[in-house]
N, CA, C and O atoms as CSV, one atom per row, in Angstrom:
chain,resi,resn,atom,element,x,y,z
A,1,MET,N,N,-2.153,-7.217,-13.080
A,1,MET,CA,C,-1.826,-6.800,-11.733
A,1,MET,C,C,-1.519,-5.297,-11.691
A,1,MET,O,O,-2.023,-4.582,-10.825
A,2,LYS,N,N,-0.698,-4.828,-12.623
A,2,LYS,CA,C,-0.337,-3.416,-12.657
A,2,LYS,C,C,-1.585,-2.537,-12.798
A,2,LYS,O,O,-1.725,-1.535,-12.098
A,3,GLY,N,N,-2.480,-2.916,-13.699
A,3,GLY,CA,C,-3.712,-2.152,-13.893
A,3,GLY,C,C,-4.556,-2.104,-12.634
A,3,GLY,O,O,-5.126,-1.065,-12.302
A,4,ASN,N,N,-4.637,-3.216,-11.939
A,4,ASN,CA,C,-5.397,-3.297,-10.691
A,4,ASN,C,C,-4.792,-2.366,-9.642
A,4,ASN,O,O,-5.515,-1.641,-8.958
A,5,LEU,N,N,-3.473,-2.386,-9.517
A,5,LEU,CA,C,-2.811,-1.527,-8.537
A,5,LEU,C,C,-3.007,-0.050,-8.874
A,5,LEU,O,O,-3.277,0.763,-7.990
A,6,VAL,N,N,-2.870,0.290,-10.149
A,6,VAL,CA,C,-3.052,1.686,-10.567
A,6,VAL,C,C,-4.479,2.144,-10.304
A,6,VAL,O,O,-4.705,3.266,-9.851
A,7,SER,N,N,-5.432,1.278,-10.589
A,7,SER,CA,C,-6.835,1.612,-10.343
A,7,SER,C,C,-7.091,1.867,-8.855
A,7,SER,O,O,-7.761,2.832,-8.487
A,8,ARG,N,N,-6.554,1.000,-8.018
A,8,ARG,CA,C,-6.718,1.176,-6.568
A,8,ARG,C,C,-6.058,2.468,-6.102
A,8,ARG,O,O,-6.620,3.198,-5.286
A,9,LEU,N,N,-4.865,2.749,-6.622
A,9,LEU,CA,C,-4.170,3.977,-6.232
A,9,LEU,C,C,-4.917,5.218,-6.707
A,9,LEU,O,O,-4.911,6.241,-6.022
A,10,ASN,N,N,-5.553,5.144,-7.863
A,10,ASN,CA,C,-6.368,6.271,-8.337
A,10,ASN,C,C,-7.529,6.533,-7.385
A,10,ASN,O,O,-7.856,7.682,-7.089
A,11,ARG,N,N,-8.153,5.442,-6.904
A,11,ARG,CA,C,-9.251,5.601,-5.943
A,11,ARG,C,C,-8.744,6.221,-4.645
A,11,ARG,O,O,-9.387,7.100,-4.071
A,12,ILE,N,N,-7.586,5.753,-4.190
A,12,ILE,CA,C,-7.005,6.291,-2.955
A,12,ILE,C,C,-6.678,7.772,-3.136
A,12,ILE,O,O,-6.906,8.577,-2.234
A,13,GLU,N,N,-6.152,8.121,-4.286
A,13,GLU,CA,C,-5.850,9.523,-4.581
A,13,GLU,C,C,-7.117,10.376,-4.480
A,13,GLU,O,O,-7.091,11.480,-3.936
A,14,GLY,N,N,-8.213,9.856,-5.005
A,14,GLY,CA,C,-9.487,10.564,-4.906
A,14,GLY,C,C,-9.955,10.697,-3.471
A,14,GLY,O,O,-10.489,11.733,-3.074
A,15,GLN,N,N,-9.751,9.633,-2.688
A,15,GLN,CA,C,-10.132,9.686,-1.271
A,15,GLN,C,C,-9.311,10.743,-0.530
A,15,GLN,O,O,-9.837,11.458,0.323
A,16,ILE,N,N,-8.030,10.839,-0.857
A,16,ILE,CA,C,-7.164,11.833,-0.215
A,16,ILE,C,C,-7.652,13.250,-0.543
A,16,ILE,O,O,-7.720,14.116,0.329
A,17,ARG,N,N,-7.988,13.464,-1.819
A,17,ARG,CA,C,-8.519,14.781,-2.196
A,17,ARG,C,C,-9.818,15.056,-1.443
A,17,ARG,O,O,-10.077,16.188,-1.033
A,18,GLY,N,N,-10.631,14.016,-1.263
A,18,GLY,CA,C,-11.873,14.176,-0.514
A,18,GLY,C,C,-11.618,14.559,0.937
A,18,GLY,O,O,-12.321,15.401,1.495
A,19,ILE,N,N,-10.619,13.942,1.540
A,19,ILE,CA,C,-10.267,14.268,2.926
A,19,ILE,C,C,-9.796,15.715,3.021
A,19,ILE,O,O,-10.158,16.434,3.952
A,20,LYS,N,N,-8.995,16.130,2.065
A,20,LYS,CA,C,-8.537,17.523,2.043
A,20,LYS,C,C,-9.737,18.462,1.996
A,20,LYS,O,O,-9.781,19.467,2.705
A,21,GLY,N,N,-10.711,18.118,1.150
A,21,GLY,CA,C,-11.917,18.936,1.053
A,21,GLY,C,C,-12.699,18.966,2.353
A,21,GLY,O,O,-13.238,20.004,2.736
A,22,LEU,N,N,-12.762,17.825,3.033
A,22,LEU,CA,C,-13.465,17.776,4.318
A,22,LEU,C,C,-12.799,18.689,5.341
A,22,LEU,O,O,-13.473,19.383,6.101
A,23,ILE,N,N,-11.484,18.679,5.352
A,23,ILE,CA,C,-10.756,19.531,6.292
A,23,ILE,C,C,-10.960,21.001,5.947
A,23,ILE,O,O,-11.162,21.830,6.834
A,24,GLU,N,N,-10.906,21.320,4.654
A,24,GLU,CA,C,-11.128,22.715,4.232
A,24,GLU,C,C,-12.521,23.198,4.606
A,24,GLU,O,O,-12.716,24.389,4.847
A,25,LYS,N,N,-13.495,22.288,4.657
A,25,LYS,CA,C,-14.874,22.651,4.994
A,25,LYS,C,C,-15.160,22.550,6.489
A,25,LYS,O,O,-16.303,22.695,6.921
A,26,ASP,N,N,-14.112,22.301,7.276
A,26,ASP,CA,C,-14.263,22.160,8.733
A,26,ASP,C,C,-15.257,21.064,9.112
A,26,ASP,O,O,-16.071,21.243,10.017
A,27,THR,N,N,-15.187,19.944,8.424
A,27,THR,CA,C,-16.060,18.799,8.710
A,27,THR,C,C,-15.717,18.242,10.085
A,27,THR,O,O,-14.578,18.325,10.545
A,28,TYR,N,N,-16.721,17.678,10.722
A,28,TYR,CA,C,-16.574,17.063,12.040
A,28,TYR,C,C,-15.388,16.100,12.040
A,28,TYR,O,O,-15.276,15.234,11.172
A,29,CYS,N,N,-14.512,16.262,13.017
A,29,CYS,CA,C,-13.242,15.521,13.065
A,29,CYS,C,C,-13.417,14.002,12.971
A,29,CYS,O,O,-12.640,13.336,12.287
A,30,ASP,N,N,-14.410,13.457,13.636
A,30,ASP,CA,C,-14.614,12.009,13.622
A,30,ASP,C,C,-14.874,11.501,12.206
A,30,ASP,O,O,-14.412,10.421,11.839
A,31,ASP,N,N,-15.602,12.266,11.421
A,31,ASP,CA,C,-15.866,11.883,10.034
A,31,ASP,C,C,-14.571,11.874,9.214
A,31,ASP,O,O,-14.351,10.987,8.388
A,32,VAL,N,N,-13.728,12.866,9.453
A,32,VAL,CA,C,-12.447,12.943,8.738
A,32,VAL,C,C,-11.560,11.775,9.155
A,32,VAL,O,O,-10.924,11.140,8.314
A,33,LEU,N,N,-11.519,11.499,10.434
A,33,LEU,CA,C,-10.692,10.390,10.936
A,33,LEU,C,C,-11.150,9.051,10.364
A,33,LEU,O,O,-10.324,8.191,10.058
A,34,ASN,N,N,-12.441,8.876,10.220
A,34,ASN,CA,C,-12.949,7.640,9.611
A,34,ASN,C,C,-12.517,7.521,8.158
A,34,ASN,O,O,-12.209,6.426,7.688
A,35,GLN,N,N,-12.492,8.628,7.452
A,35,GLN,CA,C,-12.032,8.601,6.064
A,35,GLN,C,C,-10.527,8.314,5.984
A,35,GLN,O,O,-10.070,7.622,5.073
A,36,ILE,N,N,-9.776,8.841,6.926
A,36,ILE,CA,C,-8.336,8.563,6.978
A,36,ILE,C,C,-8.106,7.077,7.229
A,36,ILE,O,O,-7.236,6.469,6.605
A,37,ALA,N,N,-8.874,6.494,8.130
A,37,ALA,CA,C,-8.757,5.056,8.419
A,37,ALA,C,C,-9.062,4.230,7.166
A,37,ALA,O,O,-8.406,3.221,6.910
A,38,ALA,N,N,-10.050,4.659,6.394
A,38,ALA,CA,C,-10.402,3.947,5.161
A,38,ALA,C,C,-9.257,4.008,4.154
A,38,ALA,O,O,-8.962,3.017,3.485
A,39,VAL,N,N,-8.616,5.164,4.047
A,39,VAL,CA,C,-7.483,5.317,3.127
A,39,VAL,C,C,-6.313,4.450,3.580
A,39,VAL,O,O,-5.663,3.801,2.761
A,40,GLN,N,N,-6.047,4.441,4.872
A,40,GLN,CA,C,-4.951,3.620,5.388
A,40,GLN,C,C,-5.195,2.145,5.091
A,40,GLN,O,O,-4.270,1.424,4.716
A,41,SER,N,N,-6.418,1.705,5.253
A,41,SER,CA,C,-6.768,0.318,4.959
A,41,SER,C,C,-6.595,0.012,3.474
A,41,SER,O,O,-6.045,-1.027,3.107
A,42,ALA,N,N,-7.063,0.915,2.632
A,42,ALA,CA,C,-6.944,0.724,1.184
A,42,ALA,C,C,-5.478,0.686,0.755
A,42,ALA,O,O,-5.097,-0.125,-0.089
A,43,LEU,N,N,-4.670,1.552,1.326
A,43,LEU,CA,C,-3.248,1.578,1.002
A,43,LEU,C,C,-2.556,0.306,1.484
A,43,LEU,O,O,-1.658,-0.212,0.821
A,44,GLY,N,N,-2.982,-0.190,2.642
A,44,GLY,CA,C,-2.449,-1.459,3.140
A,44,GLY,C,C,-2.767,-2.607,2.191
A,44,GLY,O,O,-1.937,-3.492,1.984
A,45,SER,N,N,-3.953,-2.595,1.621
A,45,SER,CA,C,-4.341,-3.630,0.654
A,45,SER,C,C,-3.474,-3.569,-0.595
A,45,SER,O,O,-3.081,-4.605,-1.130
A,46,VAL,N,N,-3.178,-2.370,-1.056
A,46,VAL,CA,C,-2.299,-2.213,-2.215
A,46,VAL,C,C,-0.917,-2.766,-1.883
A,46,VAL,O,O,-0.312,-3.467,-2.694
A,47,GLY,N,N,-0.426,-2.454,-0.701
A,47,GLY,CA,C,0.874,-2.957,-0.281
A,47,GLY,C,C,0.918,-4.474,-0.224
A,47,GLY,O,O,1.905,-5.083,-0.636
A,48,LYS,N,N,-0.133,-5.084,0.280
A,48,LYS,CA,C,-0.185,-6.550,0.365
A,48,LYS,C,C,-0.190,-7.181,-1.022
A,48,LYS,O,O,0.505,-8.169,-1.261
A,49,LEU,N,N,-0.964,-6.619,-1.926
A,49,LEU,CA,C,-0.999,-7.147,-3.289
A,49,LEU,C,C,0.355,-7.023,-3.979
A,49,LEU,O,O,0.809,-7.949,-4.650
A,50,LEU,N,N,0.989,-5.874,-3.808
A,50,LEU,CA,C,2.292,-5.654,-4.420
A,50,LEU,C,C,3.336,-6.584,-3.812
A,50,LEU,O,O,4.177,-7.131,-4.526
A,51,LEU,N,N,3.284,-6.762,-2.501
A,51,LEU,CA,C,4.210,-7.670,-1.829
A,51,LEU,C,C,4.033,-9.096,-2.328
A,51,LEU,O,O,5.014,-9.797,-2.577
A,52,GLU,N,N,2.794,-9.521,-2.472
A,52,GLU,CA,C,2.529,-10.877,-2.980
A,52,GLU,C,C,3.112,-11.052,-4.376
A,52,GLU,O,O,3.772,-12.054,-4.651
A,53,GLY,N,N,2.877,-10.100,-5.247
A,53,GLY,CA,C,3.413,-10.174,-6.597
A,53,GLY,C,C,4.933,-10.170,-6.602
A,53,GLY,O,O,5.566,-10.895,-7.370
A,54,HIS,N,N,5.507,-9.349,-5.743
A,54,HIS,CA,C,6.962,-9.257,-5.623
A,54,HIS,C,C,7.553,-10.602,-5.187
A,54,HIS,O,O,8.565,-11.058,-5.719
A,55,MET,N,N,6.896,-11.219,-4.208
A,55,MET,CA,C,7.395,-12.498,-3.702
A,55,MET,C,C,7.262,-13.605,-4.741
A,55,MET,O,O,8.141,-14.458,-4.862
A,56,ARG,N,N,6.175,-13.589,-5.481
A,56,ARG,CA,C,5.936,-14.647,-6.474
A,56,ARG,C,C,6.817,-14.505,-7.717
A,56,ARG,O,O,7.030,-15.476,-8.443
A,57,SER,N,N,7.317,-13.318,-7.956
A,57,SER,CA,C,8.131,-13.128,-9.165
A,57,SER,C,C,9.570,-12.761,-8.819
A,57,SER,O,O,10.461,-13.607,-8.905
A,58,CYS,N,N,9.800,-11.542,-8.439
A,58,CYS,CA,C,11.158,-11.032,-8.215
A,58,CYS,C,C,11.936,-11.860,-7.187
A,58,CYS,O,O,13.081,-12.239,-7.433
A,59,ILE,N,N,11.322,-12.136,-6.052
A,59,ILE,CA,C,12.019,-12.865,-4.994
A,59,ILE,C,C,12.353,-14.284,-5.440
A,59,ILE,O,O,13.482,-14.740,-5.260
A,60,VAL,N,N,11.388,-14.979,-6.016
A,60,VAL,CA,C,11.620,-16.346,-6.485
A,60,VAL,C,C,12.745,-16.372,-7.521
A,60,VAL,O,O,13.629,-17.227,-7.462
A,61,GLU,N,N,12.708,-15.445,-8.458
A,61,GLU,CA,C,13.732,-15.397,-9.512
A,61,GLU,C,C,15.121,-15.165,-8.928
A,61,GLU,O,O,16.092,-15.791,-9.352
A,62,ARG,N,N,15.209,-14.270,-7.963
A,62,ARG,CA,C,16.520,-13.970,-7.384
A,62,ARG,C,C,17.041,-15.130,-6.546
A,62,ARG,O,O,18.242,-15.403,-6.550
A,63,ILE,N,N,16.159,-15.813,-5.830
A,63,ILE,CA,C,16.592,-16.991,-5.060
A,63,ILE,C,C,17.071,-18.083,-6.010
A,63,ILE,O,O,18.095,-18.724,-5.773
A,64,GLN,N,N,16.319,-18.285,-7.081
A,64,GLN,CA,C,16.723,-19.292,-8.069
A,64,GLN,C,C,18.060,-18.942,-8.714
A,64,GLN,O,O,18.792,-19.833,-9.146
A,65,ALA,N,N,18.381,-17.662,-8.780
A,65,ALA,CA,C,19.653,-17.213,-9.340
A,65,ALA,C,C,20.775,-17.258,-8.298
A,65,ALA,O,O,21.909,-16.874,-8.583
A,66,GLY,N,N,20.450,-17.728,-7.094
A,66,GLY,CA,C,21.459,-17.843,-6.048
A,66,GLY,C,C,21.663,-16.583,-5.229
A,66,GLY,O,O,22.599,-16.513,-4.433
A,67,GLU,N,N,20.817,-15.597,-5.406
A,67,GLU,CA,C,20.935,-14.324,-4.681
A,67,GLU,C,C,20.145,-14.390,-3.372
A,67,GLU,O,O,19.116,-13.730,-3.224
A,68,ASN,N,N,20.632,-15.183,-2.439
A,68,ASN,CA,C,19.909,-15.409,-1.188
A,68,ASN,C,C,19.833,-14.178,-0.285
A,68,ASN,O,O,19.025,-14.147,0.644
A,69,GLU,N,N,20.668,-13.161,-0.546
A,69,GLU,CA,C,20.602,-11.934,0.248
A,69,GLU,C,C,19.262,-11.217,0.064
A,69,GLU,O,O,18.908,-10.334,0.846
A,70,VAL,N,N,18.529,-11.605,-0.971
A,70,VAL,CA,C,17.220,-10.999,-1.210
A,70,VAL,C,C,16.257,-11.303,-0.056
A,70,VAL,O,O,15.305,-10.555,0.166
A,71,ILE,N,N,16.493,-12.365,0.660
A,71,ILE,CA,C,15.633,-12.707,1.803
A,71,ILE,C,C,15.771,-11.637,2.887
A,71,ILE,O,O,14.775,-11.214,3.473
A,72,ASP,N,N,16.996,-11.204,3.151
A,72,ASP,CA,C,17.198,-10.132,4.138
A,72,ASP,C,C,16.527,-8.845,3.677
A,72,ASP,O,O,15.914,-8.137,4.477
A,73,GLU,N,N,16.644,-8.545,2.398
A,73,GLU,CA,C,16.000,-7.361,1.831
A,73,GLU,C,C,14.483,-7.444,2.013
A,73,GLU,O,O,13.835,-6.467,2.387
A,74,LEU,N,N,13.939,-8.612,1.747
A,74,LEU,CA,C,12.497,-8.816,1.893
A,74,LEU,C,C,12.055,-8.650,3.341
A,74,LEU,O,O,11.016,-8.046,3.607
A,75,LEU,N,N,12.830,-9.176,4.272
A,75,LEU,CA,C,12.479,-9.051,5.686
A,75,LEU,C,C,12.465,-7.591,6.134
A,75,LEU,O,O,11.596,-7.192,6.909
A,76,VAL,N,N,13.407,-6.800,5.662
A,76,VAL,CA,C,13.427,-5.373,5.986
A,76,VAL,C,C,12.161,-4.702,5.445
A,76,VAL,O,O,11.531,-3.897,6.130
A,77,THR,N,N,11.803,-5.043,4.214
A,77,THR,CA,C,10.617,-4.459,3.587
A,77,THR,C,C,9.348,-4.848,4.326
A,77,THR,O,O,8.483,-4.005,4.562
A,78,VAL,N,N,9.229,-6.113,4.692
A,78,VAL,CA,C,8.039,-6.582,5.420
A,78,VAL,C,C,7.948,-5.866,6.769
A,78,VAL,O,O,6.859,-5.467,7.181
A,79,ASN,N,N,9.062,-5.702,7.451
A,79,ASN,CA,C,9.045,-4.984,8.728
A,79,ASN,C,C,8.577,-3.545,8.562
A,79,ASN,O,O,7.855,-3.030,9.415
A,80,LYS,N,N,8.974,-2.893,7.486
A,80,LYS,CA,C,8.527,-1.518,7.222
A,80,LYS,C,C,7.021,-1.489,6.987
A,80,LYS,O,O,6.327,-0.594,7.469
A,81,LEU,N,N,6.520,-2.473,6.242
A,81,LEU,CA,C,5.086,-2.516,5.948
A,81,LEU,C,C,4.248,-2.799,7.201
A,81,LEU,O,O,3.088,-2.395,7.282
A,82,MET,N,N,4.829,-3.480,8.151
A,82,MET,CA,C,4.081,-3.877,9.350
A,82,MET,C,C,4.083,-2.823,10.442
A,82,MET,O,O,3.424,-3.004,11.466
A,83,LYS,N,N,4.803,-1.730,10.252
A,83,LYS,CA,C,4.843,-0.665,11.276
A,83,LYS,C,C,3.505,-0.006,11.421
A,83,LYS,O,O,3.352,0.908,12.232
Protein backbone atom coordinates (compact mmCIF):
# COMPACT_ATOMS: atom_id res chain seq x y z
CA MET A 1 0.00 0.00 0.00
CA LYS A 2 2.76 2.45 0.95
CA GLY A 3 4.58 1.84 -2.34
CA ASN A 4 1.38 2.38 -4.30
CA LEU A 5 0.69 5.67 -2.52
CA VAL A 6 4.26 6.90 -3.02
CA SER A 7 4.12 6.00 -6.70
CA ARG A 8 0.85 7.89 -7.16
CA LEU A 9 2.23 10.90 -5.30
CA ASN A 10 5.34 10.88 -7.49
CA ARG A 11 3.10 11.01 -10.57
CA ILE A 12 1.10 13.86 -9.05
CA GLU A 13 4.32 15.70 -8.27
CA GLY A 14 5.30 15.38 -11.93
CA GLN A 15 1.89 16.65 -13.02
CA ILE A 16 2.29 19.69 -10.75
CA ARG A 17 5.68 20.46 -12.28
CA GLY A 18 4.05 20.10 -15.69
CA ILE A 19 1.34 22.59 -14.76
CA LYS A 20 3.98 25.03 -13.56
CA GLY A 21 5.70 24.67 -16.93
CA LEU A 22 2.44 25.28 -18.77
CA ILE A 23 1.88 28.48 -16.83
CA GLU A 24 5.46 29.64 -17.44
CA LYS A 25 4.89 29.06 -21.18
CA ASP A 26 1.61 31.02 -21.15
CA THR A 27 -0.37 27.95 -22.23
CA TYR A 28 -4.06 28.42 -22.98
CA CYS A 29 -5.88 28.69 -19.64
CA ASP A 30 -8.43 25.95 -20.39
CA ASP A 31 -5.63 23.44 -20.95
CA VAL A 32 -4.03 24.39 -17.62
CA LEU A 33 -7.36 24.16 -15.82
CA ASN A 34 -7.93 20.68 -17.24
CA GLN A 35 -4.55 19.59 -15.92
CA ILE A 36 -5.38 21.05 -12.50
CA ALA A 37 -8.65 19.08 -12.49
CA ALA A 38 -6.70 15.90 -13.29
CA VAL A 39 -4.31 16.53 -10.38
CA GLN A 40 -7.20 17.19 -8.01
CA SER A 41 -8.82 13.93 -9.05
CA ALA A 42 -5.57 12.00 -8.64
CA LEU A 43 -4.99 13.50 -5.20
CA GLY A 44 -8.55 12.62 -4.22
CA SER A 45 -7.86 9.01 -5.20
CA VAL A 46 -4.76 8.95 -3.00
CA GLY A 47 -6.82 10.33 -0.13
CA LYS A 48 -9.49 7.66 -0.57
CA LEU A 49 -6.93 4.86 -0.61
CA LEU A 50 -5.20 6.21 2.48
CA LEU A 51 -8.53 6.66 4.27
CA GLU A 52 -9.52 3.08 3.47
CA GLY A 53 -6.24 1.74 4.81
CA HIS A 54 -6.54 3.94 7.90
CA MET A 55 -10.04 2.67 8.60
CA ARG A 56 -9.11 -0.98 8.09
CA SER A 57 -6.10 -0.81 10.39
CA CYS A 58 -5.65 2.14 12.74
CA ILE A 59 -9.34 2.83 13.36
CA VAL A 60 -10.26 -0.82 13.91
CA GLU A 61 -7.33 -1.31 16.29
CA ARG A 62 -8.22 1.75 18.34
CA ILE A 63 -11.90 0.79 18.59
CA GLN A 64 -10.91 -2.70 19.68
CA ALA A 65 -8.70 -1.08 22.33
CA GLY A 66 -11.74 0.82 23.62
CA GLU A 67 -10.68 4.19 22.20
CA ASN A 68 -14.09 5.13 20.81
CA GLU A 69 -13.13 8.82 20.56
CA VAL A 70 -11.33 7.82 17.37
CA ILE A 71 -14.72 7.84 15.64
CA ASP A 72 -15.05 11.59 16.25
CA GLU A 73 -11.51 12.08 14.96
CA LEU A 74 -12.36 10.08 11.85
CA LEU A 75 -15.52 12.11 11.21
CA VAL A 76 -13.54 15.36 11.37
CA THR A 77 -11.02 13.94 8.90
CA VAL A 78 -13.71 12.71 6.50
CA ASN A 79 -15.39 16.13 6.58
CA LYS A 80 -12.07 17.79 5.68
CA LEU A 81 -11.59 15.38 2.77
CA MET A 82 -15.10 16.06 1.47
CA LYS A 83 -14.69 19.85 1.25
